[in-house]
C-alpha positions in Angstrom: -0.1 -0.1 0.1 1.6 3.2 -1.0 2.3 5.5 2.0 0.0 8.5 2.8 3.0 10.7 1.9 3.2 9.3 -1.6 -0.6 9.3 -2.2 -1.0 13.0 -1.4 2.2 14.0 -3.3 1.1 12.2 -6.4 -2.5 13.7 -6.3 -1.1 17.3 -5.8 1.5 16.6 -8.4 -1.2 15.6 -10.9 -3.3 18.7 -10.0 -0.3 20.9 -10.5 0.4 19.6 -13.9 -3.1 20.3 -15.2 -2.6 23.9 -14.6 0.5 25.8 -13.4 -1.3 29.0 -12.4 -4.5 27.7 -10.4 -5.7 29.8 -7.6 -4.7 29.2 -3.9 -6.6 26.9 -1.5 -6.2 26.5 2.0 -4.2 23.4 3.1 -3.6 22.0 6.8 0.0 20.9 6.9 0.9 18.3 9.5 4.7 18.8 10.5 7.1 16.5 12.5 7.9 19.1 15.1 10.9 17.4 16.3 12.5 18.2 13.0 12.7 21.8 13.7 16.3 23.2 13.2 17.8 24.8 16.2 18.5 28.1 14.3 14.8 28.9 14.3 13.5 30.3 17.6 9.9 29.3 17.1 8.0 26.8 14.9 6.4 29.9 13.2 9.9 31.3 12.2 10.6 27.7 10.7 7.3 27.6 8.8 7.5 31.0 7.3 11.2 30.7 6.4 11.1 27.0 4.8 7.4 26.4 3.7 5.4 29.5 3.2 5.1 33.4 3.0 3.9 34.9 6.4 1.0 36.5 4.7 -0.3 33.2 3.6 -0.1 31.3 7.0 -3.6 31.4 8.5 -3.1 29.3 12.0 -0.1 27.8 13.7 -1.0 24.7 15.6 1.1 23.5 18.5 -1.0 21.6 21.1 -3.4 19.0 19.5 -1.5 19.1 16.3 1.8 20.2 15.2 1.9 22.3 12.0 0.0 25.1 10.2 -2.8 25.9 7.8 -1.9 28.2 4.7 -3.4 29.6 1.5 -1.1 27.8 -1.1 -1.4 26.9 -4.8 -1.3 23.2 -5.6 2.2 23.6 -6.9 3.2 25.2 -3.6 1.6 22.5 -1.6 3.3 19.8 -3.8 6.6 21.6 -3.3 5.9 21.7 0.6 5.2 18.1 0.5 8.7 17.4 -0.7 10.3 18.4 2.5 11.3 15.4 4.7 9.7 17.1 7.8 6.2 17.1 6.3 4.0 14.1 7.4 0.8 15.1 5.8 -1.0 17.8 3.8 -4.6 18.0 3.4 -7.1 20.5 1.9 -9.3 22.5 4.1 -13.0 21.4 4.1 -16.2 22.8 5.2 -18.5 21.1 7.7 -22.1 21.6 8.8 -23.9 22.1 12.0 -26.1 19.1 12.8 -29.1 21.0 13.6 -36.8 22.5 29.3 -38.1 19.2 29.8 -35.3 17.3 28.8 -33.2 17.3 32.2 -36.1 15.6 34.0 -36.6 13.1 31.1 -33.0 12.1 31.7 -33.5 11.4 35.4 -32.1 14.5 36.9 -34.0 15.7 40.2 -33.5 18.8 42.3 -33.3 17.4 45.6 -31.1 14.4 45.0 -29.0 12.6 42.8 -26.2 13.9 40.1 -27.5 17.6 40.3 -27.0 17.7 44.1 -23.8 15.4 44.2 -22.1 17.6 41.5 -23.4 21.0 42.8 -24.9 21.3 39.2 -21.5 21.1 37.6 -20.3 24.5 39.2 -16.5 24.1 38.5 -16.5 22.4 35.3 -15.7 24.3 32.0 -17.6 23.4 28.9 -16.1 24.5 25.6 -18.8 25.1 22.9 -17.6 24.8 19.4 -20.6 26.4 17.5 -21.9 29.8 16.1 -21.1 31.8 19.2 -23.5 33.0 21.8 -25.8 35.9 22.8 -24.4 36.7 26.0 -27.1 39.1 27.4 -29.6 35.9 27.5 -30.7 35.4 31.1 -29.7 31.6 30.6 -26.1 32.8 30.9 -26.5 34.9 34.0 -23.7 34.7 36.4 -25.8 35.5 39.7 -24.6 33.6 42.7 -21.8 31.8 40.8 -18.4 31.6 42.6 -15.3 32.9 41.0 -13.8 31.7 37.7 -11.8 28.6 38.3 -8.2 29.5 38.9 -7.1 27.1 36.3 -8.8 28.9 33.5 -6.2 30.5 31.2 -8.5 31.6 28.4 -9.3 35.1 27.0 -12.4 37.0 26.0 -11.9 38.2 22.4 -13.7 41.5 21.4 -15.2 42.2 18.1 -18.2 43.7 16.6 -20.9 44.2 19.3 -19.0 42.1 21.8 -16.7 43.6 24.4 -15.0 42.1 27.4 -18.0 42.9 29.6 -19.9 40.2 27.6 -17.8 37.7 29.5 -18.9 37.1 33.3 -18.5 34.2 35.8 -20.8 32.2 33.5 -19.3 32.9 30.0 -15.7 32.9 31.2 -14.2 33.0 27.9 -15.0 33.6 24.2 -12.9 33.4 21.2 -13.8 33.5 17.3 -12.1 31.8 14.3 -12.5 33.1 10.8 -9.0 32.9 8.9 -9.8 29.7 7.3 -13.2 30.8 6.3 -12.2 34.2 4.8 -9.3 32.4 3.0 -11.7 30.2 1.4 -13.8 32.9 -0.1 -10.9 35.0 -1.0 -10.0 32.5 -3.6 -13.3 31.7 -5.3 -14.2 29.4 -2.5 -17.1 27.7 -0.9 -18.4 30.1 1.6 -18.4 33.5 0.0 -16.9 35.4 2.8 -18.4 36.5 6.1 -21.4 38.6 5.3 -21.2 41.3 7.9 -24.7 42.6 7.0 -26.1 39.4 8.7 -23.1 38.3 10.8 -21.0 39.5 13.7 -17.2 39.2 13.4 -17.1 38.4 16.9 -18.2 35.6 19.4 -21.8 37.1 19.2 -24.1 34.5 17.6 -26.2 35.7 14.6 -27.4 32.3 13.9 -28.9 31.1 17.1 -27.5 27.6 17.0 -24.6 28.3 19.3 -26.8 30.0 21.8 -29.3 27.0 21.8 -26.6 24.4 22.3 -24.7 26.4 25.0 -28.0 26.7 27.0 -28.8 23.1 26.5 -25.6 22.1 28.0 -25.3 24.7 30.8 -28.2 27.3 30.8 -29.3 28.7 34.2 -32.8 28.3 35.6 -34.9 30.5 33.4 -38.5 31.0 34.7 -41.5 31.8 32.5 -39.7 30.3 29.4 -41.5 29.4 26.1 -41.4 29.7 22.5 -44.4 31.8 21.7 -46.5 30.1 24.3 -45.0 26.6 23.3 -43.3 24.4 26.0 -43.8 26.8 28.8 -42.1 26.3 32.0 -38.6 26.7 33.5 -36.0 26.3 31.1 -32.5 25.0 32.4 -29.4 23.3 31.0 -28.1 19.8 32.1 -25.4 21.4 34.0 -26.8 24.8 35.1 -23.9 26.0 37.2 -21.1 24.7 34.7 -18.9 27.5 33.2 -19.0 28.2 29.4 -16.1 28.9 27.1 -17.4 29.8 23.5 -15.3 29.0 20.4 -17.3 30.5 17.3 -16.0 28.2 14.4 -19.2 28.3 12.3 -20.7 31.3 10.5 -24.3 32.1 9.5 -25.2 30.5 6.2 -21.6 29.3 5.4 -20.6 26.4 7.6 -17.4 25.8 9.6 -13.9 25.2 8.2 -11.6 22.5 9.3 -8.7 24.8 9.7 -10.6 26.9 12.2 -12.0 24.0 14.0 -8.6 22.6 14.7 -7.4 26.0 15.8 -10.3 26.1 18.4 -9.2 22.7 19.6 -5.8 23.9 20.0 -6.8 27.1 22.2 -9.6 25.0 24.1 -7.0 22.6 25.4 -4.6 25.4 26.3 -7.3 27.4 28.0 -8.1 24.6 30.4 -11.7 23.3 29.4 -12.9 20.0 30.9 -15.5 19.2 28.3 -15.7 20.1 24.4 -19.2 19.9 22.9 -18.9 19.9 19.1 -22.4 19.5 17.2 -20.5 19.5 13.8 -19.8 16.9 11.1 -19.6 16.2 7.5 -22.7 16.9 5.7 -21.8 14.9 2.6 -22.4 11.3 4.2 -18.7 10.5 3.7 -16.5 9.8 6.7 -12.7 10.7 6.1 -10.2 8.2 7.8 -9.1 9.6 11.0 -5.6 11.0 9.8 -7.5 13.3 7.2 -10.3 14.3 9.8 -9.3 17.4 11.9 -12.3 16.9 14.2 -10.9 13.3 15.0 -7.4 14.7 15.2 -8.3 17.6 17.5 -10.4 15.5 19.5 -7.6 13.0 20.2 -5.4 15.9 21.3 -8.1 16.9 23.8 -9.0 13.3 25.0 -5.2 12.5 25.6 -5.2 15.2 28.0 -8.4 14.3 30.0 -10.9 16.3 28.2 -14.2 14.6 27.5 -15.4 15.4 23.9 -19.0 15.0 22.9 -20.0 15.1 19.2 -23.2 14.6 17.1 -24.0 11.7 15.1 -25.4 13.7 12.1 -28.9 14.0 10.7 -28.7 11.7 7.6 -30.8 8.9 9.2 -32.6 6.6 9.0 -30.4 5.4 6.2 -27.8 2.8 7.4 -24.3 3.8 7.9 -25.2 7.3 8.3 -23.6 8.2 11.5 -20.7 10.4 11.4 -17.7 11.3 13.9 -16.7 7.7 14.2 -13.2 8.1 16.0 -13.3 5.9 19.1 -12.1 8.5 21.6 -15.2 10.6 20.5 -18.5 10.1 22.3 -21.0 10.1 19.5 -24.7 11.0 20.3 -27.9 10.3 18.3 -31.1 12.0 18.9 -34.4 10.7 20.4 -37.9 12.2 21.3 -39.0 13.3 24.8 -42.4 12.9 26.4 -43.5 16.3 25.2 -45.3 17.0 21.8 -46.8 19.8 20.0 -49.9 18.1 18.3 -51.6 19.8 15.2 -54.6 18.0 13.3 -55.3 18.2 9.7 -59.2 17.8 9.4 -60.3 16.9 5.9 -63.6 17.9 4.2 -64.9 14.3 4.5 -64.4 14.5 8.4 -61.2 12.6 8.8 -58.8 13.9 11.3 -55.0 13.2 10.7 -52.3 13.8 13.3 -49.4 16.1 12.9 -47.1 18.5 14.6 -46.6 22.3 14.5 -45.1 25.3 16.4 -47.2 27.9 14.5 -48.3 30.6 17.0 -50.0 33.2 14.8 -53.7 33.6 14.1 -55.4 30.2 13.9 -57.8 29.1 11.0 -60.6 28.7 13.4 -62.0 25.7 11.7 -62.6 27.3 8.3 -62.2 25.1 5.6 -60.0 25.9 2.7 -59.6 24.3 -0.7 -56.5 21.8 -0.9 -53.9 21.7 -3.6 -50.9 19.6 -4.3 -48.5 21.2 -6.8 -46.9 18.0 -7.2 -49.8 16.7 -9.4 -47.9 18.4 -12.2 -45.2 16.0 -12.1 -42.6 18.8 -11.6 -40.3 17.8 -8.8 -39.5 21.4 -7.7 -43.3 22.2 -7.4 -43.9 19.3 -5.2 -41.2 20.3 -3.0 -42.3 24.0 -3.1 -38.9 25.3 -4.2 -38.5 29.1 -4.6 -40.3 30.3 -7.7 -41.7 26.8 -8.4 -45.4 27.2 -7.7 -48.1 29.1 -9.6 -49.8 31.8 -7.5 -53.0 31.4 -9.6 -53.1 27.7 -8.5 -52.5 28.1 -4.7 -54.0 31.6 -3.8 -56.5 31.1 -0.9 -55.7 27.5 -0.5 -53.9 25.2 1.8 -50.9 23.6 -0.1 -49.3 20.2 0.3 -45.5 20.3 0.0 -43.1 17.4 0.1 -40.3 17.4 2.6 -36.7 17.6 1.2 -34.2 19.7 -0.7 -35.0 23.0 1.1 -35.4 24.2 4.7 -39.1 23.0 6.0 -39.7 26.8 7.1 -38.7 28.1 3.6 -41.3 26.1 1.8 -43.9 27.7 4.1 -42.5 31.2 2.9 -42.8 30.1 -0.5 -46.4 29.3 -0.2 -47.1 32.3 1.8 -45.5 34.6 -0.9 -47.7 32.9 -3.6 -50.9 33.5 -1.7 -51.5 30.4 0.0 -53.3 30.4 3.4 -51.7 27.3 4.7 -49.4 24.5 4.3 -49.2 20.6 5.1 -45.7 19.4 5.1 -45.7 15.8 4.0 -43.0 13.4 4.8 -41.5 11.0 2.1 -40.9 7.2 2.6 -37.4 7.8 4.1 -38.6 10.0 6.9 -41.5 7.7 7.7 -43.7 8.9 10.5 -40.8 11.1 12.2 -42.1 14.5 12.8 -40.4 17.7 13.6 -42.2 21.0 14.9 -41.3 24.3 13.2 -42.3 27.9 14.0 -43.9 28.3 10.6 -44.5 31.8 9.2 -48.1 30.7 8.1 -50.7 28.2 9.5 -48.8 24.9 8.7 -48.3 21.4 10.0 -46.1 18.6 9.3 -47.4 15.0 8.8 -46.1 11.6 8.4 -45.6 9.7 5.1 -48.7 7.7 5.4 -51.1 10.6 6.4 -49.5 12.7 3.4 -50.3 9.9 1.0 -53.9 9.7 2.3 -54.3 13.4 1.8 -52.8 13.3 -1.6 -55.2 10.4 -2.5 -58.1 12.5 -1.1 -57.2 15.3 -3.5 -56.8 13.0 -6.4 -60.2 11.7 -6.1 -62.1 14.6 -5.0 -62.0 17.9 -7.1 -63.6 20.1 -4.3 -61.1 18.6 -1.7 -60.8 21.1 1.3 -59.1 20.9 5.0 -58.3 23.1 7.9 -55.6 22.8 10.4 -56.2 22.7 14.4 -53.3 23.7 16.6 -53.4 22.1 19.7 -50.4 23.5 21.8 -48.2 21.7 24.1 -48.9 18.2 25.6 -46.8 16.5 28.1 -46.6 12.7 29.1 -46.5 11.4 25.7 -46.0 7.7 25.4 -43.9 6.0 24.0 -40.9 8.0 24.8 -38.1 8.2 24.0 -38.5 7.2 20.3 -35.2 7.0 18.1 -35.6 10.0 15.7 -35.9 9.3 12.0 -33.1 11.9 11.2 -30.5 10.5 13.8 -27.5 9.0 12.1 -27.4 5.1 12.2 -24.8 2.6 12.2 -23.0 0.5 11.2 -19.8 2.4 11.8 -18.6 3.1 8.0 -14.9 3.0 8.9 -14.4 0.4 11.4 -17.5 -1.5 12.2 -15.9 -3.2 15.2 -16.7 -0.2 17.1 -20.4 0.4 17.5 -21.5 3.9 16.5 -23.5 6.0 17.8 -22.5 5.4 21.4 -25.9 6.4 22.7 -28.8 8.9 22.3 -30.1 11.8 24.2 -33.0 14.1 23.7 -32.9 15.6 20.1 -36.4 16.4 19.1 -38.4 19.6 19.7 -35.8 20.9 22.3 -36.5 24.3 24.0 -33.4 26.5 24.9 -32.1 30.0 24.6 -32.1 31.8 21.3 -30.1 34.8 19.7 -31.9 38.1 19.3 -30.4 38.5 15.8 -33.0 36.4 13.8 -36.6 35.0 14.1 -37.3 31.4 15.4 -37.1 30.2 11.5 -33.7 31.6 11.0 -35.0 33.0 7.7 -33.8 36.6 7.0 -37.3 37.7 6.2 -38.7 36.5 9.7 -39.0 39.8 11.8 -40.2 37.9 14.8 -38.0 37.8 18.0 -38.2 35.0 20.7 -36.2 34.7 24.0 -36.2 30.9 23.4 -36.8 28.6 20.3 -37.5 25.0 19.9 -35.0 22.9 17.5 -34.5 19.4 16.5 -31.3 17.6 15.5 -28.3 15.5 16.9 -27.0 19.0 17.3 -29.5 19.1 20.1 -28.7 15.8 21.7 -25.0 16.3 21.9 -24.9 19.2 24.3 -27.3 17.2 26.6 -24.3 14.6 26.9 -21.8 17.4 27.2 -23.7 18.8 30.1 -24.1 15.2 31.7 -20.3 14.7 31.4 -19.8 18.1 33.2 -21.9 16.7 36.0 -20.1 13.4 36.1 -16.8 15.2 35.9 -17.7 17.3 38.9 -19.0 14.4 40.9 -15.9 12.1 39.9 -12.9 14.4 39.2 -10.5 11.5 38.9 -12.6 9.8 35.9 -11.1 9.7 32.4 -13.1 10.6 29.4 -13.6 7.0 28.7 -14.8 6.1 32.1 -17.4 8.9 31.7 -18.6 7.6 28.5 -18.5 4.0 29.8 -20.8 5.2 32.7 -23.2 6.7 30.3 -23.3 3.8 28.0 -23.6 0.8 30.5 -26.4 2.5 32.4 -28.4 3.8 29.3 -32.0 2.6 28.9 -33.5 0.6 26.0 -36.8 0.5 27.5 -39.2 3.6 26.9 -41.7 5.1 29.4 -44.4 2.5 28.3 -41.9 -0.1 29.7 -41.5 -1.6 26.1 -38.4 -1.9 23.9 -37.5 1.5 22.5 -38.9 1.9 18.9 -37.5 3.5 15.7 -39.6 6.4 14.6 -39.2 6.0 10.8 -40.4 2.2 10.9 -42.5 2.0 14.2 -40.6 -1.3 14.9 -38.2 -2.0 17.7 -35.0 -0.1 17.4 -31.5 -1.6 17.5 -28.2 -0.8 18.6 -27.4 0.5 15.1 -30.0 3.1 16.0 -29.4 3.9 19.5 -26.0 2.5 20.4 -25.9 1.4 24.1 -29.5 3.2 24.6 -30.8 6.3 25.9 -28.9 8.4 28.5 -30.0 7.8 31.8 -28.1 10.2 34.3 -30.1 9.0 37.3 -28.1 5.6 36.9 -24.9 7.0 35.3 -23.6 8.6 38.5 -23.0 5.4 40.0 -22.4 2.7 37.3 -20.4 0.2 39.5 -18.0 -0.9 36.8 -16.4 1.1 33.8 -14.5 0.2 30.7 -11.6 2.5 30.8 -9.2 3.4 28.1 -5.5 5.0 27.9 -3.7 6.8 25.1 -1.9 3.4 24.6 -5.1 1.6 24.0 -6.0 4.0 21.4 -2.5 3.7 19.6 -3.1 0.0 19.7 -6.3 0.4 18.0 -4.8 2.5 15.1 -2.2 -0.1 14.9 -4.9 -2.8 14.5 -6.5 -1.0 11.7 -3.1 -1.0 10.0 -2.2 2.6 10.1 1.6 2.9 9.9 3.7 4.7 12.5 3.8 8.1 10.3 0.1 8.0 9.7 -0.7 7.4 13.4 1.9 10.3 14.2 -0.3 12.6 12.1 -3.2 11.9 14.9 -1.0 11.5 18.1 1.7 14.1 17.4 4.4 11.6 19.0 6.2 8.8 17.0 4.9 5.4 17.6 6.0 1.8 17.2 3.4 -0.8 16.4 4.0 -4.2 18.0 5.1 -6.9 15.8 2.0 -8.9 16.5 -0.8 -6.9 15.1 -3.6 -6.2 17.8 -7.4 -6.9 17.0 -9.4 -3.7 16.5 -12.2 -5.5 18.4 -10.1 -5.8 21.5 -10.3 -2.2 22.3 -11.7 -1.9 25.7 -15.0 -0.5 24.6 -18.4 -0.9 26.4 -19.8 -2.6 23.3 -18.8 -5.6 21.4 -19.2 -6.0 17.5 -18.1 -9.1 16.0 -17.6 -9.5 12.2 -17.7 -12.7 10.5 -16.9 -13.4 6.7 -20.2 -14.0 4.7 -18.4 -16.6 2.5 -17.6 -18.8 5.5 -19.1 -22.2 6.2 -19.5 -24.0 9.2 -19.1 -22.8 12.9 -17.0 -19.5 13.2 -15.8 -18.1 16.6 -14.0 -15.2 17.7 -12.7 -14.1 21.3 -12.9 -10.6 22.6 -11.0 -9.3 25.8 -12.4 -6.8 28.1 -11.1 -5.2 31.4 -13.6 -3.7 34.0 -12.6 -1.2 36.7 -14.6 -1.2 40.0 -15.7 2.5 40.8 -18.4 1.2 43.4 -17.9 -0.5 46.9 -14.5 -2.2 47.2 -15.9 -5.5 48.1 -18.4 -6.3 45.3 -19.3 -9.4 43.4 -20.8 -9.2 39.9 -22.5 -12.0 38.1 -23.1 -12.5 34.3 -26.2 -12.3 32.4 -26.1 -12.8 28.8 -28.7 -12.5 26.1 -27.3 -14.0 23.0 -28.1 -12.9 19.6 -30.5 -15.1 17.9 -28.8 -18.2 16.5 -25.4 -17.1 18.1 -23.6 -19.0 21.2 -21.9 -16.4 23.8 -19.5 -17.9 26.2 -17.9 -15.6 28.9 -14.9 -16.7 31.5 -15.0 -16.2 34.1 -18.8 -16.0 34.8 -18.3 -14.1 38.1 -16.2 -11.1 39.1 -15.1 -10.6 42.7 -13.6 -7.4 43.7 -11.7 -6.3 46.8 -9.8 -3.5 48.5 -6.9 -4.8 46.6 -8.5 -6.0 43.4 -10.1 -2.9 41.6 -9.6 -4.3 38.1 -10.5 -7.6 36.4 -10.7 -8.9 32.9 -13.0 -11.4 31.2 -13.0 -13.1 27.8 -16.0 -13.3 25.6 -16.2 -16.1 22.7 -18.9 -15.7 20.2 -19.7 -18.6 17.9 -21.9 -18.5 14.9 -23.2 -21.0 12.4 -22.6 -19.1 9.3 -24.8 -21.3 7.2 -27.9 -20.8 9.5 -27.4 -17.2 10.8 -30.4 -15.2 10.0 -29.7 -11.3 9.9 -32.2 -8.7 10.2 -32.9 -5.9 7.8 -29.8 -3.9 8.8 -27.6 -6.9 8.1 -27.0 -7.8 11.8 -28.4 -9.5 14.9 -28.1 -8.1 18.3 -27.8 -9.2 22.1 -26.2 -8.0 25.1 -23.9 -8.7 28.1 -24.5 -7.6 31.7 -22.7 -7.7 34.9 -25.1 -7.5 37.9 -24.4 -6.9 41.6 -28.0 -7.1 42.7 -28.4 -3.4 42.7 -26.6 -2.6 39.4 -26.8 -3.6 35.8 -23.7 -3.0 33.7 -24.9 -3.6 30.2 -23.0 -3.9 27.0 -24.6 -4.4 23.6 -23.4 -7.2 21.4 -23.5 -6.9 17.5 -23.2 -9.6 15.1 -22.9 -9.1 11.2 -21.4 -10.7 8.3 -19.0 -8.8 5.8 -17.8 -9.8 2.4 -14.3 -10.9 2.0 -11.9 -8.5 0.5 
């Protein structure tokens, strides 16, 4: 296999030969820092003298990553690659954001448990990588908070409408990163620059996403909160007293660039954060290998220093293998529903009532029936999707319009209908979204319905030339069952890079989440939306991720000596796979029981995670062994780890990474019985003298043997190991629709259940 160096060099050389005068692009250059000649006082002097002009260097990285980013032509980049000190060069890439009752739904209670044990996370610092923050919001008040932790070394960047006074004992630091973004636009690139008519060149949030995620993780108690009357009550984050450090790496309407994200990781680690929350990932459904993924590289640098990193699983579900942020040192979070909903009913002219959801808060239709029309009857796809300039005003004026979901923002479709003279909209899911519904603060009376209901309404229109309907908005309903349900949009397994590591790790609330909102835009985020709301309701794995970030802050506060892997293990092994109707959690897109490919280890349950009994811990050396196991060479691994490594002569097995889940892969071409053995080690974090007994729920048609079958801990014995042997009869193994079968392994001490999912799948031989 050609080396990474050679592959990249040949690629860049071929690009250079096509055109000698191509415009510059941003490249991230990984340098072997130990090669710096002593004549240069700093790495920056070395980089500017040997590799690049000072004016072209954007960021210098020296903590989670050694190297720099710079604007170079392909020929310059190819020239840089020839230098023996350069380990890798990769082109900058744009990423996308993965966009009140949830703390209670996670098992948090005021008078007991993790909130009181951790003092609401008061001395833990959460670094938020997002679109910035609206600092005046009452969710970020520092009232009655103690002094800023002494270990904090960060700064409060000033800029447009953001001064040093915007930081306080709650928002203890704020930075913004725009150099990679601006360089991309300066060279005919992707983003088109920072539009300062709609954006603030400062940590201030013009988009709303960052304010929402920050308050979800760590917002203070805010009384009388609601979104135009919906979800009224007390809004609060998962760790209400945790401190916030804001790293603005994403910009309104133009995404987030890898070079800026990597710079934020560098600063956050130096600043002294304890947790990093990053609701960002690839929007193309393709996962880069870890050594070409700055989120994975930056996160490794953070985790290797004891910082917990929570990331979103992406919103490309329910398709299989759609989960993003796959590195095993990341905690990858999918999204589920909570027990609160915002129902709206479509009432047809023939008397049928079809359920949907909506956050519309304007003047109601008051039962008035209006003609129904479906622009998609014409067969024009853009019209069925209600795209800009696609629907004929003479066709829709004074009518309720059915629009198909997809290709444009849901709220933007309503704006198209409103501009064309429609009085209302029914937003219909396609087959891929099934019955998964998301509420939106529409600009006109509008309601989202599932695929089945959408088909029923279209059939009604097709058979009835005088079809009519109205929409009834029913407000907020609490106590919905079943909940949680795995959201249709949530990224699904298997892991597309290394299926031996189950991803996502777990799910958390991600549907219709109320949290703080910027005062710069309306609740839809559309420029034409003149409304302003103190809180907004959003859905996405972006909303699930900060729930886990806040949870990590609470666990870190209650257990300061726990590693990031121990914190993740505590969440995973105590996660729930049962909903509030005491039945197996279901998949919103199919209505069938969900699987670990959908929810990982299960739904976050903080009431149990505080005291998990046993944890599966991991060290930096364990992650390095894993990288060796997946056949990364020493130079490639050094791109991630910074330090040179030597892989053992005997290659480790990737499935032996001490993860709280087990995924076994068998060759589909094998016949007869095949077996694989896995090794795991648990650390007792409960009472010293504890005894755990085994319970196995084997996947259907699979034999699972565990030795020993009992773990006996004492004052002197805090760690114990066991072997798991999985045997399958390949000929008779019957896999489900996702190509796998599922089971579990649990250690039980009479009070605690330490549960690990087991996944069995077959792969085609190479």
